[in-house]
C-alpha atoms as a printed R data frame, in Angstrom:
    type eleno elety resid chain resno       x       y       z
1   ATOM     1    CA   UNK     A     1 -53.936 -15.505  -0.722
2   ATOM     2    CA   UNK     A     2 -55.682 -17.221   2.178
3   ATOM     3    CA   UNK     A     3 -58.750 -19.340   1.620
4   ATOM     4    CA   UNK     A     4 -61.599 -19.681   4.075
5   ATOM     5    CA   UNK     A     5 -61.551 -23.375   5.014
6   ATOM     6    CA   UNK     A     6 -65.152 -23.303   6.226
7   ATOM     7    CA   UNK     A     7 -66.440 -22.187   2.843
8   ATOM     8    CA   UNK     A     8 -64.354 -24.840   1.081
9   ATOM     9    CA   UNK     A     9 -65.758 -27.569   3.349
10  ATOM    10    CA   UNK     A    10 -69.324 -26.331   2.892
11  ATOM    11    CA   UNK     A    11 -68.907 -26.244  -0.896
12  ATOM    12    CA   UNK     A    12 -67.388 -29.745  -0.895
13  ATOM    13    CA   UNK     A    13 -70.172 -31.130   1.286
14  ATOM    14    CA   UNK     A    14 -72.838 -29.511  -0.903
15  ATOM    15    CA   UNK     A    15 -71.266 -31.015  -4.015
16  ATOM    16    CA   UNK     A    16 -70.847 -34.439  -2.415
17  ATOM    17    CA   UNK     A    17 -74.396 -34.602  -1.048
18  ATOM    18    CA   UNK     A    18 -75.747 -33.269  -4.335
19  ATOM    19    CA   UNK     A    19 -73.979 -35.945  -6.380
20  ATOM    20    CA   UNK     A    20 -75.267 -38.627  -3.988
21  ATOM    21    CA   UNK     A    21 -78.836 -37.369  -4.386
22  ATOM    22    CA   UNK     A    22 -78.594 -37.110  -8.192
23  ATOM    23    CA   UNK     A    23 -77.725 -40.819  -8.306
24  ATOM    24    CA   UNK     A    24 -81.043 -41.747  -6.600
25  ATOM    25    CA   UNK     A    25 -84.069 -43.078  -8.504
26  ATOM    26    CA   UNK     A    26 -86.569 -40.566  -7.109
27  ATOM    27    CA   UNK     A    27 -86.875 -37.425  -9.216
28  ATOM    28    CA   UNK     A    28 -87.637 -35.284  -6.159
29  ATOM    29    CA   UNK     A    29 -84.285 -36.308  -4.668
30  ATOM    30    CA   UNK     A    30 -82.608 -35.651  -8.017
31  ATOM    31    CA   UNK     A    31 -84.184 -32.192  -7.965
32  ATOM    32    CA   UNK     A    32 -82.809 -31.427  -4.488
33  ATOM    33    CA   UNK     A    33 -79.422 -32.820  -5.575
34  ATOM    34    CA   UNK     A    34 -79.285 -30.522  -8.601
35  ATOM    35    CA   UNK     A    35 -80.063 -27.504  -6.409
36  ATOM    36    CA   UNK     A    36 -77.337 -28.555  -3.947
37  ATOM    37    CA   UNK     A    37 -74.814 -29.030  -6.754
38  ATOM    38    CA   UNK     A    38 -75.711 -25.608  -8.171
39  ATOM    39    CA   UNK     A    39 -75.211 -23.954  -4.789
40  ATOM    40    CA   UNK     A    40 -71.951 -25.842  -4.236
41  ATOM    41    CA   UNK     A    41 -70.613 -24.773  -7.621
42  ATOM    42    CA   UNK     A    42 -71.610 -21.149  -6.995
43  ATOM    43    CA   UNK     A    43 -69.917 -21.185  -3.617
44  ATOM    44    CA   UNK     A    44 -66.812 -22.791  -5.147
45  ATOM    45    CA   UNK     A    45 -66.608 -20.040  -7.750
46  ATOM    46    CA   UNK     A    46 -66.871 -17.374  -5.093
47  ATOM    47    CA   UNK     A    47 -64.175 -19.020  -2.974
48  ATOM    48    CA   UNK     A    48 -61.929 -19.336  -6.036
49  ATOM    49    CA   UNK     A    49 -62.500 -15.638  -6.809
50  ATOM    50    CA   UNK     A    50 -60.496 -14.639  -3.751
51  ATOM    51    CA   UNK     A    51 -61.236 -12.151  -1.018
52  ATOM    52    CA   UNK     A    52 -63.594  -9.259  -1.525
53  ATOM    53    CA   UNK     A    53 -62.084  -6.081  -2.874
54  ATOM    54    CA   UNK     A    54 -63.132  -2.879  -4.521
55  ATOM    55    CA   UNK     A    55 -65.633  -2.816  -7.366
56  ATOM    56    CA   UNK     A    56 -64.151  -3.908 -10.710
57  ATOM    57    CA   UNK     A    57 -65.408  -0.761 -12.445
58  ATOM    58    CA   UNK     A    58 -62.890   2.097 -12.306
59  ATOM    59    CA   UNK     A    59 -62.616   5.401 -14.030
60  ATOM    60    CA   UNK     A    60 -60.119   5.942 -16.821
61  ATOM    61    CA   UNK     A    61 -56.619   6.124 -15.447
62  ATOM    62    CA   UNK     A    62 -57.767   5.118 -11.953
63  ATOM    63    CA   UNK     A    63 -55.937   2.906  -9.499
64  ATOM    64    CA   UNK     A    64 -56.516  -0.793 -10.238
65  ATOM    65    CA   UNK     A    65 -54.859  -2.311  -7.186
66  ATOM    66    CA   UNK     A    66 -57.115  -4.321  -4.888
67  ATOM    67    CA   UNK     A    67 -59.893  -4.808  -7.424
68  ATOM    68    CA   UNK     A    68 -62.240  -7.772  -7.294
69  ATOM    69    CA   UNK     A    69 -62.041 -10.161 -10.236
70  ATOM    70    CA   UNK     A    70 -65.403  -9.914 -12.071
71  ATOM    71    CA   UNK     A    71 -65.077 -13.303 -13.825
72  ATOM    72    CA   UNK     A    72 -66.150 -15.472 -10.851
73  ATOM    73    CA   UNK     A    73 -69.174 -13.253 -10.350
74  ATOM    74    CA   UNK     A    74 -70.159 -13.716 -13.991
75  ATOM    75    CA   UNK     A    75 -69.605 -17.473 -13.695
76  ATOM    76    CA   UNK     A    76 -71.846 -17.603 -10.600
77  ATOM    77    CA   UNK     A    77 -74.608 -15.800 -12.493
78  ATOM    78    CA   UNK     A    78 -74.246 -18.300 -15.330
79  ATOM    79    CA   UNK     A    79 -74.332 -21.222 -12.874
80  ATOM    80    CA   UNK     A    80 -77.498 -19.814 -11.303
81  ATOM    81    CA   UNK     A    81 -79.220 -19.617 -14.690
82  ATOM    82    CA   UNK     A    82 -78.151 -23.145 -15.637
83  ATOM    83    CA   UNK     A    83 -79.291 -24.493 -12.261
84  ATOM    84    CA   UNK     A    84 -82.642 -22.753 -12.627
85  ATOM    85    CA   UNK     A    85 -83.216 -24.188 -16.101
86  ATOM    86    CA   UNK     A    86 -82.179 -27.699 -15.056
87  ATOM    87    CA   UNK     A    87 -84.357 -27.496 -11.933
88  ATOM    88    CA   UNK     A    88 -87.351 -26.437 -14.018
89  ATOM    89    CA   UNK     A    89 -86.793 -29.336 -16.418
90  ATOM    90    CA   UNK     A    90 -86.469 -31.968 -13.660
91  ATOM    91    CA   UNK     A    91 -89.470 -30.489 -11.848
92  ATOM    92    CA   UNK     A    92 -91.538 -30.808 -15.037
93  ATOM    93    CA   UNK     A    93 -90.390 -34.428 -15.463
94  ATOM    94    CA   UNK     A    94 -91.246 -35.236 -11.834
95  ATOM    95    CA   UNK     A    95 -94.679 -33.632 -12.160
96  ATOM    96    CA   UNK     A    96 -95.397 -35.546 -15.374
97  ATOM    97    CA   UNK     A    97 -94.206 -38.791 -13.811
98  ATOM    98    CA   UNK     A    98 -96.471 -38.135 -10.821
99  ATOM    99    CA   UNK     A    99 -99.426 -37.537 -13.154
100 ATOM   100    CA   UNK     A   100 -98.839 -40.738 -15.142
101 ATOM   101    CA   UNK     A   101 -97.679 -43.171 -12.465
102 ATOM   102    CA   UNK     A   102 -98.632 -41.729  -9.092
103 ATOM   103    CA   UNK     A   103 -94.957 -41.667  -8.033
104 ATOM   104    CA   UNK     A   104 -91.781 -40.018  -9.217
105 ATOM   105    CA   UNK     A   105 -89.429 -43.001  -9.254
106 ATOM   106    CA   UNK     A   106 -87.523 -43.625 -12.475
107 ATOM   107    CA   UNK     A   107 -88.447 -47.029 -13.878
108 ATOM   108    CA   UNK     A   108 -86.127 -49.510 -15.548
109 ATOM   109    CA   UNK     A   109 -86.118 -49.283 -19.309
110 ATOM   110    CA   UNK     A   110 -87.539 -52.472 -20.846
111 ATOM   111    CA   UNK     A   111 -85.532 -52.020 -24.043
112 ATOM   112    CA   UNK     A   112 -82.277 -51.802 -22.078
113 ATOM   113    CA   UNK     A   113 -83.092 -55.083 -20.347
114 ATOM   114    CA   UNK     A   114 -83.903 -56.694 -23.710
115 ATOM   115    CA   UNK     A   115 -80.620 -55.513 -25.233
116 ATOM   116    CA   UNK     A   116 -78.721 -56.799 -22.189
117 ATOM   117    CA   UNK     A   117 -80.333 -60.252 -22.514
118 ATOM   118    CA   UNK     A   118 -79.667 -60.355 -26.276
119 ATOM   119    CA   UNK     A   119 -76.038 -59.383 -25.723
120 ATOM   120    CA   UNK     A   120 -75.613 -62.209 -23.251
121 ATOM   121    CA   UNK     A   121 -77.005 -64.643 -25.829
122 ATOM   122    CA   UNK     A   122 -74.948 -62.945 -28.595
123 ATOM   123    CA   UNK     A   123 -77.991 -62.205 -30.783
124 ATOM   124    CA   UNK     A   124 -78.515 -59.059 -32.858
125 ATOM   125    CA   UNK     A   125 -81.529 -56.908 -31.975
126 ATOM   126    CA   UNK     A   126 -84.415 -55.938 -34.234
127 ATOM   127    CA   UNK     A   127 -83.179 -52.338 -34.304
128 ATOM   128    CA   UNK     A   128 -79.879 -53.513 -35.817
129 ATOM   129    CA   UNK     A   129 -81.765 -55.586 -38.370
130 ATOM   130    CA   UNK     A   130 -83.872 -52.543 -39.303
131 ATOM   131    CA   UNK     A   131 -80.784 -50.489 -40.190
132 ATOM   132    CA   UNK     A   132 -79.632 -52.907 -42.861
133 ATOM   133    CA   UNK     A   133 -81.117 -53.374 -46.296
134 ATOM   134    CA   UNK     A   134 -82.229 -56.495 -48.159
135 ATOM   135    CA   UNK     A   135 -80.465 -55.278 -51.287
136 ATOM   136    CA   UNK     A   136 -76.994 -56.722 -51.864
137 ATOM   137    CA   UNK     A   137 -74.261 -54.207 -51.238
138 ATOM   138    CA   UNK     A   138 -76.490 -51.737 -49.400
139 ATOM   139    CA   UNK     A   139 -76.021 -51.658 -45.641
140 ATOM   140    CA   UNK     A   140 -77.849 -48.288 -45.297
141 ATOM   141    CA   UNK     A   141 -74.673 -46.635 -44.102
142 ATOM   142    CA   UNK     A   142 -74.443 -44.380 -47.135
143 ATOM   143    CA   UNK     A   143 -71.152 -45.953 -48.194
144 ATOM   144    CA   UNK     A   144 -71.460 -46.794 -51.927
145 ATOM   145    CA   UNK     A   145 -68.226 -48.786 -51.807
146 ATOM   146    CA   UNK     A   146 -69.858 -51.679 -49.965
147 ATOM   147    CA   UNK     A   147 -70.044 -54.871 -51.944
148 ATOM   148    CA   UNK     A   148 -72.482 -57.780 -51.611
149 ATOM   149    CA   UNK     A   149 -69.969 -59.737 -49.561
150 ATOM   150    CA   UNK     A   150 -69.569 -56.876 -47.060
151 ATOM   151    CA   UNK     A   151 -73.053 -57.276 -45.555
152 ATOM   152    CA   UNK     A   152 -72.577 -57.773 -41.797
153 ATOM   153    CA   UNK     A   153 -75.960 -59.477 -41.424
154 ATOM   154    CA   UNK     A   154 -75.053 -62.156 -43.916
155 ATOM   155    CA   UNK     A   155 -71.880 -62.891 -41.982
156 ATOM   156    CA   UNK     A   156 -73.829 -62.974 -38.706
157 ATOM   157    CA   UNK     A   157 -76.500 -65.237 -40.186
158 ATOM   158    CA   UNK     A   158 -73.832 -67.606 -41.478
159 ATOM   159    CA   UNK     A   159 -72.153 -67.635 -38.057
160 ATOM   160    CA   UNK     A   160 -75.448 -68.362 -36.277
161 ATOM   161    CA   UNK     A   161 -76.276 -71.093 -38.786
162 ATOM   162    CA   UNK     A   162 -72.842 -72.641 -38.289
163 ATOM   163    CA   UNK     A   163 -73.275 -72.601 -34.500
164 ATOM   164    CA   UNK     A   164 -76.718 -74.228 -34.544
165 ATOM   165    CA   UNK     A   165 -75.719 -77.107 -36.836
């Protein structure tokens, strides 16, 4: 089976450019990247399906040599639907971001920055504190076998107290 090198290169360039655009911060570029990835995947499926042949529908007892494989065609239709749904979702996010902020750039998450700073200082976050209970032996994990000495916060508090003194 011979493969058309031009189609392979076009599919690879569409996938490469699409991945590059998806990694950008602008949602409009992400949108174009998703469309390019969808087209690259569809073209890759068609190239992988092999050369064109006869229709895959034959009568009973008919000759089946030289038929086209229908699976890549079904996969392309599925890829088109997934690309359409993802494009609609990113377009809605970009429109909402434009309404709220006047631009479609993705902002840094403040909570991620806070967690990063706390991790550098080796301090537990408030969200971790909220998942534990004040009752001895209950760490809110649903494990009834936990004893009062198994509380991770108590061990952390003792470690912090030991470090500060």
